[in-house]
C-alpha positions as CSV (number, residue, x, y, z in Angstrom):
1,M,-67.7,-12.9,-45.6
2,S,-66.5,-15.7,-47.8
3,P,-67.0,-19.3,-46.7
4,K,-63.9,-21.1,-45.5
5,C,-62.5,-24.3,-47.1
6,A,-63.2,-27.3,-44.9
7,K,-59.9,-29.0,-45.9
8,C,-57.4,-26.2,-45.6
9,L,-59.4,-24.9,-42.6
10,G,-59.7,-21.4,-43.9
11,S,-56.0,-20.8,-44.4
12,T,-57.3,-19.5,-47.7
13,N,-60.7,-17.9,-48.0
14,V,-62.9,-19.3,-50.8
15,K,-63.2,-16.7,-53.6
16,D,-65.7,-16.6,-56.5
17,K,-62.9,-17.3,-58.9
18,D,-61.7,-20.3,-57.0
19,S,-62.6,-23.8,-58.2
20,V,-64.7,-25.0,-55.3
21,L,-67.1,-27.8,-54.5
22,R,-70.1,-27.4,-52.2
23,C,-71.5,-30.5,-50.5
24,S,-75.0,-31.3,-51.7
25,R,-76.1,-32.3,-48.2
26,C,-74.5,-30.0,-45.7
27,D,-73.1,-27.1,-47.9
28,T,-69.5,-27.6,-46.8
29,V,-67.2,-25.8,-49.2
30,V,-63.8,-27.1,-50.3
31,H,-61.2,-26.0,-52.9
32,V,-60.9,-28.6,-55.7
33,K,-57.2,-28.5,-55.2
34,C,-57.6,-29.3,-51.5
35,I,-59.3,-32.6,-52.2
36,S,-56.7,-33.9,-54.7
37,T,-58.9,-33.7,-57.7
38,N,-59.1,-31.6,-60.8
39,D,-61.3,-29.2,-62.6
40,S,-62.8,-32.0,-64.7
41,L,-64.9,-33.1,-61.7
42,L,-66.0,-29.5,-61.2
43,D,-67.0,-29.2,-64.8
44,A,-68.9,-32.5,-64.7
45,L,-70.8,-31.4,-61.6
46,K,-71.6,-28.0,-63.3
47,N,-72.8,-29.7,-66.6
48,C,-74.8,-32.6,-65.1
49,S,-77.7,-31.3,-63.0
50,G,-78.4,-34.7,-61.4
51,L,-74.8,-35.3,-60.4
52,K,-74.1,-34.5,-56.7
53,W,-70.9,-34.2,-54.7
54,F,-70.8,-35.1,-51.0
55,C,-68.1,-34.2,-48.5
56,D,-66.3,-37.0,-46.6
57,G,-68.5,-36.5,-43.5
58,C,-71.7,-36.8,-45.4
59,V,-70.4,-39.8,-47.4
60,K,-69.9,-41.6,-44.1
61,L,-73.3,-40.6,-42.8
62,P,-75.4,-43.4,-44.3
63,F,-73.0,-46.0,-42.9
64,N,-73.3,-44.3,-39.5
65,L,-77.1,-44.3,-39.7
66,D,-77.2,-47.9,-40.8
67,S,-74.9,-48.8,-37.9
68,L,-77.1,-46.8,-35.5
69,S,-80.2,-48.4,-36.9
70,K,-78.8,-51.9,-36.2
71,L,-77.9,-50.9,-32.6
72,V,-81.4,-49.5,-32.0
73,D,-83.0,-52.6,-33.5
74,A,-80.8,-54.9,-31.2
75,S,-81.7,-52.8,-28.2
76,R,-85.4,-52.9,-29.1
77,Q,-85.2,-56.6,-29.4
78,D,-83.5,-56.9,-26.0
79,I,-86.3,-54.8,-24.4
80,L,-89.0,-56.8,-26.1
81,D,-87.4,-60.1,-24.9
82,K,-87.2,-58.7,-21.3
83,I,-90.9,-57.6,-21.5
84,E,-91.9,-61.1,-22.6
85,S,-89.8,-62.7,-19.9
86,N,-91.3,-60.4,-17.2
87,K,-94.8,-61.1,-18.6
88,N,-94.3,-64.8,-18.4
89,E,-92.9,-64.5,-14.8
90,M,-95.9,-62.4,-13.8
91,I,-98.3,-64.9,-15.3
92,T,-96.6,-67.7,-13.3
93,R,-96.7,-65.8,-10.1
94,L,-100.4,-64.9,-10.6
95,E,-101.2,-68.5,-11.2
96,K,-99.4,-69.5,-8.0
97,L,-101.2,-66.7,-6.1
98,D,-104.5,-68.0,-7.5
99,E,-103.6,-71.5,-6.3
100,V,-102.9,-70.1,-2.8
101,N,-106.1,-68.1,-2.8
102,T,-108.1,-71.2,-3.8
103,Q,-106.6,-73.2,-1.0
104,V,-107.5,-70.6,1.6
């Protein structure tokens, strides 16, 4: 079975003779005509082995990962701050307990 175009959502099956692009990351297939471009892009991608095309979802992925990474880092720092605060509180309480034990 032929893959379906991600833009026209399979209203037209992708055929071998169609001008199509395949995402270099996720293998999503789209008709060149469905993404408002022309065959020159397709020709450039065919002729330049190092040139890659990425679908809209994959283009946004690095931003999403960067944003997620920042959130994880912020949460990690909050956790480390709480650990440090709890550690200091435990040290203070242990010192007070030592004082009480010394008096007894």
